[in-house]
Backbone as XML, in Angstrom:
<?xml version="1.0"?>
<chain id="A" units="angstrom">
  <residue number="1" name="MET">
    <atom name="N" x="-57.799" y="146.000" z="132.196"/>
    <atom name="CA" x="-58.370" y="145.556" z="130.947"/>
    <atom name="C" x="-59.880" y="145.727" z="131.009"/>
  </residue>
  <residue number="2" name="ALA">
    <atom name="N" x="-60.464" y="145.944" z="129.850"/>
    <atom name="CA" x="-61.899" y="146.199" z="129.780"/>
    <atom name="C" x="-62.703" y="144.947" z="130.113"/>
  </residue>
  <residue number="3" name="SER">
    <atom name="N" x="-63.844" y="145.177" z="130.726"/>
    <atom name="CA" x="-64.725" y="144.066" z="131.089"/>
    <atom name="C" x="-65.400" y="143.523" z="129.835"/>
  </residue>
  <residue number="4" name="SER">
    <atom name="N" x="-65.379" y="142.204" z="129.663"/>
    <atom name="CA" x="-65.993" y="141.615" z="128.477"/>
    <atom name="C" x="-67.487" y="141.388" z="128.670"/>
  </residue>
  <residue number="5" name="SER">
    <atom name="N" x="-67.979" y="141.428" z="129.898"/>
    <atom name="CA" x="-69.389" y="141.151" z="130.136"/>
    <atom name="C" x="-70.262" y="142.390" z="129.980"/>
  </residue>
  <residue number="6" name="ASN">
    <atom name="N" x="-69.693" y="143.573" z="130.083"/>
    <atom name="CA" x="-70.459" y="144.800" z="129.972"/>
    <atom name="C" x="-69.847" y="145.679" z="128.887"/>
  </residue>
  <residue number="7" name="PRO">
    <atom name="N" x="-70.429" y="145.684" z="127.673"/>
    <atom name="CA" x="-69.842" y="146.444" z="126.569"/>
    <atom name="C" x="-69.768" y="147.949" z="126.851"/>
  </residue>
  <residue number="8" name="PHE">
    <atom name="N" x="-70.737" y="148.481" z="127.569"/>
    <atom name="CA" x="-70.736" y="149.912" z="127.888"/>
    <atom name="C" x="-69.530" y="150.248" z="128.765"/>
  </residue>
  <residue number="9" name="LEU">
    <atom name="N" x="-69.310" y="149.436" z="129.793"/>
    <atom name="CA" x="-68.164" y="149.646" z="130.677"/>
    <atom name="C" x="-66.854" y="149.437" z="129.926"/>
  </residue>
  <residue number="10" name="ALA">
    <atom name="N" x="-66.806" y="148.423" z="129.078"/>
    <atom name="CA" x="-65.595" y="148.151" z="128.305"/>
    <atom name="C" x="-65.272" y="149.324" z="127.384"/>
  </residue>
  <residue number="11" name="PHE">
    <atom name="N" x="-66.288" y="149.888" z="126.735"/>
    <atom name="CA" x="-66.079" y="151.030" z="125.847"/>
    <atom name="C" x="-65.478" y="152.202" z="126.618"/>
  </residue>
  <residue number="12" name="TRP">
    <atom name="N" x="-66.060" y="152.550" z="127.756"/>
    <atom name="CA" x="-65.598" y="153.703" z="128.513"/>
    <atom name="C" x="-64.256" y="153.451" z="129.187"/>
  </residue>
  <residue number="13" name="THR">
    <atom name="N" x="-63.964" y="152.224" z="129.548"/>
    <atom name="CA" x="-62.635" y="151.903" z="130.086"/>
    <atom name="C" x="-61.582" y="152.119" z="129.005"/>
  </residue>
  <residue number="14" name="ASN">
    <atom name="N" x="-61.870" y="151.668" z="127.793"/>
    <atom name="CA" x="-60.941" y="151.890" z="126.683"/>
    <atom name="C" x="-60.795" y="153.378" z="126.367"/>
  </residue>
  <residue number="15" name="GLN">
    <atom name="N" x="-61.892" y="154.120" z="126.449"/>
    <atom name="CA" x="-61.819" y="155.562" z="126.192"/>
    <atom name="C" x="-60.948" y="156.252" z="127.234"/>
  </residue>
  <residue number="16" name="LEU">
    <atom name="N" x="-61.066" y="155.833" z="128.477"/>
    <atom name="CA" x="-60.237" y="156.407" z="129.538"/>
    <atom name="C" x="-58.762" y="156.092" z="129.291"/>
  </residue>
  <residue number="17" name="THR">
    <atom name="N" x="-58.471" y="154.872" z="128.878"/>
    <atom name="CA" x="-57.092" y="154.487" z="128.573"/>
    <atom name="C" x="-56.547" y="155.334" z="127.430"/>
  </residue>
  <residue number="18" name="LEU">
    <atom name="N" x="-57.343" y="155.508" z="126.375"/>
    <atom name="CA" x="-56.916" y="156.354" z="125.257"/>
    <atom name="C" x="-56.674" y="157.790" z="125.707"/>
  </residue>
  <residue number="19" name="TRP">
    <atom name="N" x="-57.532" y="158.303" z="126.567"/>
    <atom name="CA" x="-57.377" y="159.656" z="127.055"/>
    <atom name="C" x="-56.081" y="159.789" z="127.862"/>
  </residue>
  <residue number="20" name="GLU">
    <atom name="N" x="-55.779" y="158.802" z="128.689"/>
    <atom name="CA" x="-54.533" y="158.851" z="129.467"/>
    <atom name="C" x="-53.311" y="158.814" z="128.558"/>
  </residue>
  <residue number="21" name="ILE">
    <atom name="N" x="-53.363" y="158.025" z="127.496"/>
    <atom name="CA" x="-52.274" y="158.007" z="126.514"/>
    <atom name="C" x="-52.166" y="159.380" z="125.850"/>
  </residue>
  <residue number="22" name="TRP">
    <atom name="N" x="-53.312" y="159.918" z="125.458"/>
    <atom name="CA" x="-53.363" y="161.225" z="124.792"/>
    <atom name="C" x="-52.818" y="162.319" z="125.706"/>
  </residue>
  <residue number="23" name="TRP">
    <atom name="N" x="-53.041" y="162.210" z="126.988"/>
    <atom name="CA" x="-52.603" y="163.227" z="127.939"/>
    <atom name="C" x="-51.110" y="163.094" z="128.245"/>
  </residue>
  <residue number="24" name="ALA">
    <atom name="N" x="-50.605" y="161.885" z="128.392"/>
    <atom name="CA" x="-49.214" y="161.668" z="128.795"/>
    <atom name="C" x="-48.231" y="161.841" z="127.636"/>
  </residue>
  <residue number="25" name="THR">
    <atom name="N" x="-48.632" y="161.504" z="126.422"/>
    <atom name="CA" x="-47.709" y="161.549" z="125.285"/>
    <atom name="C" x="-47.105" y="162.936" z="125.052"/>
  </residue>
  <residue number="26" name="PRO">
    <atom name="N" x="-47.899" y="164.021" z="125.010"/>
    <atom name="CA" x="-47.275" y="165.333" z="124.804"/>
    <atom name="C" x="-46.320" y="165.733" z="125.934"/>
  </residue>
  <residue number="27" name="GLN">
    <atom name="N" x="-46.592" y="165.289" z="127.145"/>
    <atom name="CA" x="-45.684" y="165.593" z="128.260"/>
    <atom name="C" x="-44.323" y="164.943" z="128.039"/>
  </residue>
  <residue number="28" name="VAL">
    <atom name="N" x="-44.343" y="163.687" z="127.629"/>
    <atom name="CA" x="-43.098" y="162.963" z="127.370"/>
    <atom name="C" x="-42.370" y="163.582" z="126.181"/>
  </residue>
  <residue number="29" name="MET">
    <atom name="N" x="-43.106" y="163.880" z="125.124"/>
    <atom name="CA" x="-42.485" y="164.469" z="123.935"/>
    <atom name="C" x="-41.866" y="165.828" z="124.247"/>
  </residue>
  <residue number="30" name="THR">
    <atom name="N" x="-42.572" y="166.653" z="124.991"/>
    <atom name="CA" x="-42.061" y="167.978" z="125.339"/>
    <atom name="C" x="-40.767" y="167.859" z="126.141"/>
  </residue>
  <residue number="31" name="HIS">
    <atom name="N" x="-40.761" y="166.980" z="127.114"/>
    <atom name="CA" x="-39.562" y="166.795" z="127.941"/>
    <atom name="C" x="-38.379" y="166.352" z="127.076"/>
  </residue>
  <residue number="32" name="ARG">
    <atom name="N" x="-38.606" y="165.361" z="126.240"/>
    <atom name="CA" x="-37.500" y="164.811" z="125.460"/>
    <atom name="C" x="-37.033" y="165.774" z="124.375"/>
  </residue>
  <residue number="33" name="LEU">
    <atom name="N" x="-37.950" y="166.450" z="123.726"/>
    <atom name="CA" x="-37.541" y="167.407" z="122.697"/>
    <atom name="C" x="-36.791" y="168.592" z="123.304"/>
  </residue>
  <residue number="34" name="THR">
    <atom name="N" x="-37.191" y="169.006" z="124.487"/>
    <atom name="CA" x="-36.470" y="170.076" z="125.176"/>
    <atom name="C" x="-35.058" y="169.614" z="125.522"/>
  </residue>
  <residue number="35" name="ARG">
    <atom name="N" x="-34.950" y="168.372" z="125.965"/>
    <atom name="CA" x="-33.625" y="167.818" z="126.263"/>
    <atom name="C" x="-32.752" y="167.752" z="125.022"/>
  </residue>
  <residue number="36" name="MET">
    <atom name="N" x="-33.343" y="167.371" z="123.912"/>
    <atom name="CA" x="-32.584" y="167.307" z="122.659"/>
    <atom name="C" x="-32.107" y="168.693" z="122.250"/>
  </residue>
  <residue number="37" name="ALA">
    <atom name="N" x="-32.997" y="169.668" z="122.360"/>
    <atom name="CA" x="-32.629" y="171.026" z="121.982"/>
    <atom name="C" x="-31.516" y="171.571" z="122.878"/>
  </residue>
  <residue number="38" name="ARG">
    <atom name="N" x="-31.596" y="171.298" z="124.158"/>
    <atom name="CA" x="-30.565" y="171.779" z="125.094"/>
    <atom name="C" x="-29.251" y="171.027" z="124.935"/>
  </residue>
  <residue number="39" name="ALA">
    <atom name="N" x="-29.318" y="169.760" z="124.557"/>
    <atom name="CA" x="-28.105" y="168.957" z="124.424"/>
    <atom name="C" x="-27.261" y="169.418" z="123.242"/>
  </residue>
  <residue number="40" name="GLY">
    <atom name="N" x="-27.912" y="169.869" z="122.188"/>
    <atom name="CA" x="-27.164" y="170.334" z="121.017"/>
    <atom name="C" x="-26.419" y="169.198" z="120.340"/>
  </residue>
  <residue number="41" name="HIS">
    <atom name="N" x="-25.194" y="169.544" z="119.855"/>
    <atom name="CA" x="-24.399" y="168.572" z="119.104"/>
    <atom name="C" x="-23.618" y="167.616" z="119.992"/>
  </residue>
  <residue number="42" name="ALA">
    <atom name="N" x="-23.534" y="167.919" z="121.282"/>
    <atom name="CA" x="-22.747" y="167.067" z="122.186"/>
    <atom name="C" x="-23.583" y="166.692" z="123.407"/>
  </residue>
  <residue number="43" name="PRO">
    <atom name="N" x="-24.520" y="165.740" z="123.236"/>
    <atom name="CA" x="-25.338" y="165.345" z="124.390"/>
    <atom name="C" x="-24.505" y="164.611" z="125.443"/>
  </residue>
  <residue number="44" name="SER">
    <atom name="N" x="-24.911" y="164.784" z="126.682"/>
    <atom name="CA" x="-24.229" y="164.094" z="127.779"/>
    <atom name="C" x="-24.541" y="162.596" z="127.717"/>
  </residue>
  <residue number="45" name="VAL">
    <atom name="N" x="-23.828" y="161.833" z="128.515"/>
    <atom name="CA" x="-24.056" y="160.385" z="128.574"/>
    <atom name="C" x="-25.490" y="160.112" z="129.037"/>
  </residue>
  <residue number="46" name="ARG">
    <atom name="N" x="-25.948" y="160.892" z="130.008"/>
    <atom name="CA" x="-27.333" y="160.740" z="130.510"/>
    <atom name="C" x="-28.342" y="160.992" z="129.391"/>
  </residue>
  <residue number="47" name="ASP">
    <atom name="N" x="-28.098" y="162.041" z="128.593"/>
    <atom name="CA" x="-28.996" y="162.344" z="127.470"/>
    <atom name="C" x="-28.919" y="161.257" z="126.404"/>
  </residue>
  <residue number="48" name="GLN">
    <atom name="N" x="-27.736" y="160.769" z="126.127"/>
    <atom name="CA" x="-27.599" y="159.708" z="125.127"/>
    <atom name="C" x="-28.377" y="158.457" z="125.538"/>
  </residue>
  <residue number="49" name="ARG">
    <atom name="N" x="-28.309" y="158.118" z="126.830"/>
    <atom name="CA" x="-29.070" y="156.965" z="127.321"/>
    <atom name="C" x="-30.569" y="157.184" z="127.138"/>
  </residue>
  <residue number="50" name="GLU">
    <atom name="N" x="-31.031" y="158.387" z="127.458"/>
    <atom name="CA" x="-32.461" y="158.701" z="127.322"/>
    <atom name="C" x="-32.885" y="158.662" z="125.857"/>
  </residue>
  <residue number="51" name="PHE">
    <atom name="N" x="-32.057" y="159.190" z="124.968"/>
    <atom name="CA" x="-32.409" y="159.208" z="123.544"/>
    <atom name="C" x="-32.413" y="157.799" z="122.958"/>
  </residue>
  <residue number="52" name="THR">
    <atom name="N" x="-31.511" y="156.951" z="123.425"/>
    <atom name="CA" x="-31.509" y="155.553" z="122.985"/>
    <atom name="C" x="-32.735" y="154.828" z="123.525"/>
  </residue>
  <residue number="53" name="ARG">
    <atom name="N" x="-33.027" y="155.088" z="124.782"/>
    <atom name="CA" x="-34.189" y="154.464" z="125.416"/>
    <atom name="C" x="-35.473" y="154.841" z="124.681"/>
  </residue>
  <residue number="54" name="MET">
    <atom name="N" x="-35.508" y="156.073" z="124.195"/>
    <atom name="CA" x="-36.687" y="156.574" z="123.508"/>
    <atom name="C" x="-37.055" y="155.677" z="122.314"/>
  </residue>
  <residue number="55" name="GLY">
    <atom name="N" x="-36.066" y="155.254" z="121.564"/>
    <atom name="CA" x="-36.340" y="154.407" z="120.401"/>
    <atom name="C" x="-36.644" y="152.967" z="120.773"/>
  </residue>
  <residue number="56" name="THR">
    <atom name="N" x="-35.845" y="152.421" z="121.675"/>
    <atom name="CA" x="-36.020" y="151.004" z="122.003"/>
    <atom name="C" x="-37.341" y="150.742" z="122.716"/>
  </residue>
  <residue number="57" name="GLU">
    <atom name="N" x="-37.785" y="151.691" z="123.545"/>
    <atom name="CA" x="-39.041" y="151.441" z="124.257"/>
    <atom name="C" x="-40.245" y="151.524" z="123.329"/>
  </residue>
  <residue number="58" name="LYS">
    <atom name="N" x="-40.158" y="152.314" z="122.275"/>
    <atom name="CA" x="-41.253" y="152.357" z="121.303"/>
    <atom name="C" x="-41.379" y="151.015" z="120.590"/>
  </residue>
  <residue number="59" name="VAL">
    <atom name="N" x="-40.247" y="150.496" z="120.153"/>
    <atom name="CA" x="-40.252" y="149.190" z="119.487"/>
    <atom name="C" x="-40.793" y="148.128" z="120.440"/>
  </residue>
  <residue number="60" name="ASP">
    <atom name="N" x="-40.351" y="148.163" z="121.679"/>
    <atom name="CA" x="-40.792" y="147.187" z="122.670"/>
    <atom name="C" x="-42.301" y="147.292" z="122.912"/>
  </residue>
  <residue number="61" name="ALA">
    <atom name="N" x="-42.793" y="148.508" z="123.162"/>
    <atom name="CA" x="-44.216" y="148.681" z="123.485"/>
    <atom name="C" x="-45.108" y="148.279" z="122.314"/>
  </residue>
  <residue number="62" name="PHE">
    <atom name="N" x="-44.752" y="148.707" z="121.111"/>
    <atom name="CA" x="-45.614" y="148.396" z="119.977"/>
    <atom name="C" x="-45.508" y="146.942" z="119.543"/>
  </residue>
  <residue number="63" name="SER">
    <atom name="N" x="-44.355" y="146.321" z="119.734"/>
    <atom name="CA" x="-44.278" y="144.890" z="119.421"/>
    <atom name="C" x="-45.080" y="144.087" z="120.436"/>
  </residue>
  <residue number="64" name="ARG">
    <atom name="N" x="-45.045" y="144.500" z="121.706"/>
    <atom name="CA" x="-45.872" y="143.826" z="122.711"/>
    <atom name="C" x="-47.358" y="144.015" z="122.408"/>
  </residue>
  <residue number="65" name="ALA">
    <atom name="N" x="-47.718" y="145.205" z="121.959"/>
    <atom name="CA" x="-49.121" y="145.460" z="121.601"/>
    <atom name="C" x="-49.550" y="144.573" z="120.433"/>
  </residue>
  <residue number="66" name="GLY">
    <atom name="N" x="-48.695" y="144.470" z="119.437"/>
    <atom name="CA" x="-49.012" y="143.610" z="118.289"/>
    <atom name="C" x="-49.150" y="142.157" z="118.687"/>
  </residue>
  <residue number="67" name="TRP">
    <atom name="N" x="-48.240" y="141.687" z="119.533"/>
    <atom name="CA" x="-48.317" y="140.304" z="120.004"/>
    <atom name="C" x="-49.575" y="140.067" z="120.827"/>
  </residue>
  <residue number="68" name="ALA">
    <atom name="N" x="-49.902" y="141.016" z="121.688"/>
    <atom name="CA" x="-51.092" y="140.846" z="122.531"/>
    <atom name="C" x="-52.357" y="140.762" z="121.679"/>
  </residue>
  <residue number="69" name="MET">
    <atom name="N" x="-52.452" y="141.629" z="120.666"/>
    <atom name="CA" x="-53.631" y="141.599" z="119.796"/>
    <atom name="C" x="-53.637" y="140.330" z="118.950"/>
  </residue>
  <residue number="70" name="GLY">
    <atom name="N" x="-52.460" y="139.928" z="118.485"/>
    <atom name="CA" x="-52.369" y="138.704" z="117.697"/>
    <atom name="C" x="-52.770" y="137.481" z="118.504"/>
  </residue>
  <residue number="71" name="LEU">
    <atom name="N" x="-52.335" y="137.422" z="119.751"/>
    <atom name="CA" x="-52.704" y="136.290" z="120.607"/>
    <atom name="C" x="-54.201" y="136.278" z="120.912"/>
  </residue>
  <residue number="72" name="GLU">
    <atom name="N" x="-54.768" y="137.455" z="121.079"/>
    <atom name="CA" x="-56.220" y="137.524" z="121.319"/>
    <atom name="C" x="-56.985" y="137.024" z="120.092"/>
  </residue>
  <residue number="73" name="LEU">
    <atom name="N" x="-56.558" y="137.423" z="118.899"/>
    <atom name="CA" x="-57.211" y="136.942" z="117.679"/>
    <atom name="C" x="-56.980" y="135.437" z="117.488"/>
  </residue>
  <residue number="74" name="TRP">
    <atom name="N" x="-55.802" y="134.964" z="117.859"/>
    <atom name="CA" x="-55.526" y="133.529" z="117.779"/>
    <atom name="C" x="-56.456" y="132.760" z="118.714"/>
  </residue>
  <residue number="75" name="ARG">
    <atom name="N" x="-56.696" y="133.297" z="119.906"/>
    <atom name="CA" x="-57.598" y="132.661" z="120.861"/>
    <atom name="C" x="-59.005" y="132.543" z="120.272"/>
  </residue>
  <residue number="76" name="VAL">
    <atom name="N" x="-59.477" y="133.613" z="119.620"/>
    <atom name="CA" x="-60.801" y="133.586" z="118.998"/>
    <atom name="C" x="-60.827" y="132.570" z="117.853"/>
  </residue>
  <residue number="77" name="GLN">
    <atom name="N" x="-59.752" y="132.522" z="117.068"/>
    <atom name="CA" x="-59.688" y="131.553" z="115.977"/>
    <atom name="C" x="-59.780" y="130.124" z="116.517"/>
  </residue>
  <residue number="78" name="GLN">
    <atom name="N" x="-59.106" y="129.864" z="117.621"/>
    <atom name="CA" x="-59.165" y="128.535" z="118.222"/>
    <atom name="C" x="-60.574" y="128.200" z="118.698"/>
  </residue>
  <residue number="79" name="GLN">
    <atom name="N" x="-61.289" y="129.182" z="119.224"/>
    <atom name="CA" x="-62.682" y="128.968" z="119.626"/>
    <atom name="C" x="-63.550" y="128.640" z="118.412"/>
  </residue>
  <residue number="80" name="TRP">
    <atom name="N" x="-63.286" y="129.315" z="117.291"/>
    <atom name="CA" x="-64.046" y="129.009" z="116.065"/>
    <atom name="C" x="-63.779" y="127.578" z="115.611"/>
  </residue>
  <residue number="81" name="TRP">
    <atom name="N" x="-62.497" y="127.173" z="115.614"/>
    <atom name="CA" x="-62.171" y="125.821" z="115.201"/>
    <atom name="C" x="-62.839" y="124.795" z="116.110"/>
  </residue>
  <residue number="82" name="LEU">
    <atom name="N" x="-62.810" y="125.046" z="117.408"/>
    <atom name="CA" x="-63.465" y="124.117" z="118.336"/>
    <atom name="C" x="-64.968" y="124.056" z="118.096"/>
  </residue>
  <residue number="83" name="ALA">
    <atom name="N" x="-65.572" y="125.190" z="117.772"/>
    <atom name="CA" x="-67.009" y="125.198" z="117.490"/>
    <atom name="C" x="-67.310" y="124.340" z="116.267"/>
  </residue>
  <residue number="84" name="TRP">
    <atom name="N" x="-66.477" y="124.428" z="115.233"/>
    <atom name="CA" x="-66.698" y="123.610" z="114.040"/>
    <atom name="C" x="-66.422" y="122.128" z="114.319"/>
  </residue>
  <residue number="85" name="LEU">
    <atom name="N" x="-65.421" y="121.845" z="115.121"/>
    <atom name="CA" x="-65.134" y="120.446" z="115.448"/>
    <atom name="C" x="-66.262" y="119.807" z="116.262"/>
  </residue>
  <residue number="86" name="ARG">
    <atom name="N" x="-66.873" y="120.602" z="117.130"/>
    <atom name="CA" x="-67.996" y="120.085" z="117.926"/>
    <atom name="C" x="-69.232" y="119.857" z="117.056"/>
  </residue>
  <residue number="87" name="ALA">
    <atom name="N" x="-69.280" y="120.503" z="115.902"/>
    <atom name="CA" x="-70.427" y="120.362" z="115.004"/>
    <atom name="C" x="-70.197" y="119.252" z="113.984"/>
  </residue>
  <residue number="88" name="TRP">
    <atom name="N" x="-69.277" y="118.377" z="114.278"/>
    <atom name="CA" x="-68.970" y="117.271" z="113.370"/>
    <atom name="C" x="-70.254" y="116.517" z="113.030"/>
  </residue>
  <residue number="89" name="PRO">
    <atom name="N" x="-70.301" y="115.864" z="111.888"/>
    <atom name="CA" x="-71.545" y="115.229" z="111.462"/>
    <atom name="C" x="-72.223" y="114.409" z="112.564"/>
  </residue>
  <residue number="90" name="LEU">
    <atom name="N" x="-73.494" y="114.651" z="112.684"/>
    <atom name="CA" x="-74.297" y="113.960" z="113.690"/>
    <atom name="C" x="-74.569" y="112.531" z="113.244"/>
  </residue>
  <residue number="91" name="ALA">
    <atom name="N" x="-75.278" y="111.787" z="114.045"/>
    <atom name="CA" x="-75.555" y="110.374" z="113.756"/>
    <atom name="C" x="-76.247" y="110.196" z="112.409"/>
  </residue>
  <residue number="92" name="GLY">
    <atom name="N" x="-77.092" y="111.138" z="112.036"/>
    <atom name="CA" x="-77.810" y="111.022" z="110.763"/>
    <atom name="C" x="-76.988" y="111.468" z="109.575"/>
  </residue>
  <residue number="93" name="GLY">
    <atom name="N" x="-75.756" y="111.901" z="109.785"/>
    <atom name="CA" x="-74.896" y="112.329" z="108.693"/>
    <atom name="C" x="-75.017" y="113.810" z="108.365"/>
  </residue>
  <residue number="94" name="THR">
    <atom name="N" x="-75.840" y="114.529" z="109.098"/>
    <atom name="CA" x="-75.963" y="115.966" z="108.827"/>
    <atom name="C" x="-74.982" y="116.751" z="109.691"/>
  </residue>
  <residue number="95" name="LEU">
    <atom name="N" x="-74.584" y="117.882" z="109.179"/>
    <atom name="CA" x="-73.646" y="118.744" z="109.897"/>
    <atom name="C" x="-74.433" y="119.837" z="110.605"/>
  </residue>
  <residue number="96" name="ALA">
    <atom name="N" x="-74.296" y="119.901" z="111.903"/>
    <atom name="CA" x="-74.962" y="120.959" z="112.662"/>
    <atom name="C" x="-74.176" y="122.255" z="112.477"/>
  </residue>
  <residue number="97" name="VAL">
    <atom name="N" x="-74.890" y="123.332" z="112.197"/>
    <atom name="CA" x="-74.232" y="124.628" z="112.033"/>
    <atom name="C" x="-73.860" y="125.140" z="113.423"/>
  </residue>
  <residue number="98" name="PRO">
    <atom name="N" x="-72.574" y="125.363" z="113.644"/>
    <atom name="CA" x="-72.151" y="125.767" z="114.983"/>
    <atom name="C" x="-72.493" y="127.224" z="115.274"/>
  </residue>
  <residue number="99" name="ARG">
    <atom name="N" x="-72.593" y="127.514" z="116.538"/>
    <atom name="CA" x="-72.770" y="128.897" z="116.979"/>
    <atom name="C" x="-71.370" y="129.443" z="117.241"/>
  </residue>
  <residue number="100" name="LEU">
    <atom name="N" x="-70.905" y="130.285" z="116.329"/>
    <atom name="CA" x="-69.543" y="130.784" z="116.422"/>
    <atom name="C" x="-69.449" y="131.930" z="117.422"/>
  </residue>
  <residue number="101" name="PRO">
    <atom name="N" x="-68.417" y="131.926" z="118.238"/>
    <atom name="CA" x="-68.234" y="133.040" z="119.171"/>
    <atom name="C" x="-67.866" y="134.305" z="118.403"/>
  </residue>
  <residue number="102" name="SER">
    <atom name="N" x="-68.285" y="135.439" z="118.910"/>
    <atom name="CA" x="-67.955" y="136.688" z="118.239"/>
    <atom name="C" x="-66.651" y="137.252" z="118.798"/>
  </residue>
  <residue number="103" name="VAL">
    <atom name="N" x="-66.046" y="138.118" z="118.008"/>
    <atom name="CA" x="-64.808" y="138.772" z="118.436"/>
    <atom name="C" x="-65.191" y="139.905" z="119.380"/>
  </residue>
  <residue number="104" name="ASN">
    <atom name="N" x="-64.566" y="139.935" z="120.537"/>
    <atom name="CA" x="-64.800" y="141.014" z="121.490"/>
    <atom name="C" x="-63.794" y="142.120" z="121.166"/>
  </residue>
  <residue number="105" name="TYR">
    <atom name="N" x="-64.234" y="143.096" z="120.378"/>
    <atom name="CA" x="-63.329" y="144.144" z="119.914"/>
    <atom name="C" x="-62.876" y="145.060" z="121.045"/>
  </residue>
  <residue number="106" name="HIS">
    <atom name="N" x="-63.689" y="145.206" z="122.070"/>
    <atom name="CA" x="-63.269" y="146.005" z="123.223"/>
    <atom name="C" x="-62.078" y="145.345" z="123.912"/>
  </residue>
  <residue number="107" name="ARG">
    <atom name="N" x="-62.156" y="144.032" z="124.063"/>
    <atom name="CA" x="-61.058" y="143.291" z="124.691"/>
    <atom name="C" x="-59.812" y="143.333" z="123.810"/>
  </residue>
  <residue number="108" name="LEU">
    <atom name="N" x="-60.005" y="143.192" z="122.497"/>
    <atom name="CA" x="-58.892" y="143.239" z="121.552"/>
    <atom name="C" x="-58.180" y="144.591" z="121.633"/>
  </residue>
  <residue number="109" name="LEU">
    <atom name="N" x="-58.941" y="145.674" z="121.648"/>
    <atom name="CA" x="-58.360" y="147.008" z="121.744"/>
    <atom name="C" x="-57.657" y="147.208" z="123.078"/>
  </residue>
  <residue number="110" name="ALA">
    <atom name="N" x="-58.265" y="146.725" z="124.149"/>
    <atom name="CA" x="-57.657" y="146.858" z="125.477"/>
    <atom name="C" x="-56.324" y="146.118" z="125.530"/>
  </residue>
  <residue number="111" name="ARG">
    <atom name="N" x="-56.261" y="144.934" z="124.939"/>
    <atom name="CA" x="-55.011" y="144.162" z="124.927"/>
    <atom name="C" x="-53.924" y="144.906" z="124.153"/>
  </residue>
  <residue number="112" name="GLY">
    <atom name="N" x="-54.315" y="145.533" z="123.052"/>
    <atom name="CA" x="-53.334" y="146.264" z="122.250"/>
    <atom name="C" x="-52.865" y="147.556" z="122.893"/>
  </residue>
  <residue number="113" name="MET">
    <atom name="N" x="-53.753" y="148.227" z="123.604"/>
    <atom name="CA" x="-53.383" y="149.503" z="124.218"/>
    <atom name="C" x="-52.586" y="149.338" z="125.499"/>
  </residue>
  <residue number="114" name="ALA">
    <atom name="N" x="-52.730" y="148.225" z="126.178"/>
    <atom name="CA" x="-52.125" y="148.050" z="127.504"/>
    <atom name="C" x="-50.616" y="148.288" z="127.532"/>
  </residue>
  <residue number="115" name="PRO">
    <atom name="N" x="-49.815" y="147.676" z="126.636"/>
    <atom name="CA" x="-48.363" y="147.921" z="126.715"/>
    <atom name="C" x="-47.984" y="149.368" z="126.412"/>
  </residue>
  <residue number="116" name="VAL">
    <atom name="N" x="-48.671" y="149.973" z="125.469"/>
    <atom name="CA" x="-48.381" y="151.371" z="125.115"/>
    <atom name="C" x="-48.773" y="152.277" z="126.278"/>
  </residue>
  <residue number="117" name="HIS">
    <atom name="N" x="-49.934" y="152.038" z="126.852"/>
    <atom name="CA" x="-50.403" y="152.835" z="127.983"/>
    <atom name="C" x="-49.441" y="152.721" z="129.165"/>
  </residue>
  <residue number="118" name="ARG">
    <atom name="N" x="-49.042" y="151.496" z="129.457"/>
    <atom name="CA" x="-48.114" y="151.267" z="130.563"/>
    <atom name="C" x="-46.821" y="152.056" z="130.367"/>
  </residue>
  <residue number="119" name="ARG">
    <atom name="N" x="-46.290" y="152.012" z="129.156"/>
    <atom name="CA" x="-45.010" y="152.659" z="128.866"/>
    <atom name="C" x="-45.114" y="154.177" z="128.908"/>
  </residue>
  <residue number="120" name="VAL">
    <atom name="N" x="-46.121" y="154.726" z="128.253"/>
    <atom name="CA" x="-46.197" y="156.190" z="128.156"/>
    <atom name="C" x="-46.550" y="156.827" z="129.496"/>
  </residue>
  <residue number="121" name="THR">
    <atom name="N" x="-47.403" y="156.198" z="130.279"/>
    <atom name="CA" x="-47.725" y="156.783" z="131.585"/>
    <atom name="C" x="-46.543" y="156.640" z="132.549"/>
  </residue>
  <residue number="122" name="ALA">
    <atom name="N" x="-45.806" y="155.541" z="132.456"/>
    <atom name="CA" x="-44.609" y="155.383" z="133.295"/>
    <atom name="C" x="-43.568" y="156.438" z="132.926"/>
  </residue>
  <residue number="123" name="ASN">
    <atom name="N" x="-43.397" y="156.697" z="131.632"/>
    <atom name="CA" x="-42.455" y="157.727" z="131.203"/>
    <atom name="C" x="-42.889" y="159.108" z="131.665"/>
  </residue>
  <residue number="124" name="ALA">
    <atom name="N" x="-44.163" y="159.391" z="131.601"/>
    <atom name="CA" x="-44.651" y="160.700" z="132.047"/>
    <atom name="C" x="-44.361" y="160.892" z="133.533"/>
  </residue>
  <residue number="125" name="ARG">
    <atom name="N" x="-44.574" y="159.851" z="134.331"/>
    <atom name="CA" x="-44.269" y="159.950" z="135.768"/>
    <atom name="C" x="-42.768" y="160.108" z="135.997"/>
  </residue>
  <residue number="126" name="ARG">
    <atom name="N" x="-41.981" y="159.282" z="135.315"/>
    <atom name="CA" x="-40.532" y="159.294" z="135.511"/>
    <atom name="C" x="-39.920" y="160.616" z="135.047"/>
  </residue>
  <residue number="127" name="LEU">
    <atom name="N" x="-40.279" y="161.059" z="133.859"/>
    <atom name="CA" x="-39.693" y="162.286" z="133.322"/>
    <atom name="C" x="-40.253" y="163.536" z="134.018"/>
  </residue>
  <residue number="128" name="GLY">
    <atom name="N" x="-41.448" y="163.429" z="134.579"/>
    <atom name="CA" x="-42.007" y="164.550" z="135.332"/>
    <atom name="C" x="-41.212" y="164.851" z="136.588"/>
  </residue>
  <residue number="129" name="ARG">
    <atom name="N" x="-40.539" y="163.826" z="137.128"/>
    <atom name="CA" x="-39.719" y="164.005" z="138.337"/>
    <atom name="C" x="-38.277" y="164.385" z="137.994"/>
  </residue>
  <residue number="130" name="THR">
    <atom name="N" x="-37.907" y="164.273" z="136.700"/>
    <atom name="CA" x="-36.531" y="164.505" z="136.280"/>
    <atom name="C" x="-36.316" y="165.967" z="135.937"/>
  </residue>
  <residue number="131" name="LYS">
    <atom name="N" x="-35.217" y="166.512" z="136.419"/>
    <atom name="CA" x="-34.863" y="167.900" z="136.099"/>
    <atom name="C" x="-34.233" y="167.914" z="134.713"/>
  </residue>
  <residue number="132" name="LEU">
    <atom name="N" x="-34.616" y="168.899" z="133.927"/>
    <atom name="CA" x="-34.069" y="169.013" z="132.559"/>
    <atom name="C" x="-32.617" y="169.408" z="132.558"/>
  </residue>
</chain>
């Protein structure tokens, strides 16, 4: 995950993750599309398992990404609420304007990319060792 203390490092860590996704995705697609073309109208049991896995893992990876990003935004929302609660009216009856924490978009992006990155790079390694 990207470092939250150094925005420059966080940016480049996210860029590297995106590049790895960009590099592994065509490898996985090529392998699977070639398998589909070779299987024709009667895919083997092994091919059927792979084709089923192809759909379920996408749903799994992207739902995990959505949850991870949602939880990160929820965490920031909770920090905002706590900041406002701490700014409750002072002794004189005035409300202190709280210093609201900012959203760390590098961290948010890293949380969302992590499940997809994990899945696509694992598939590239696994399918790279598999004979067509």
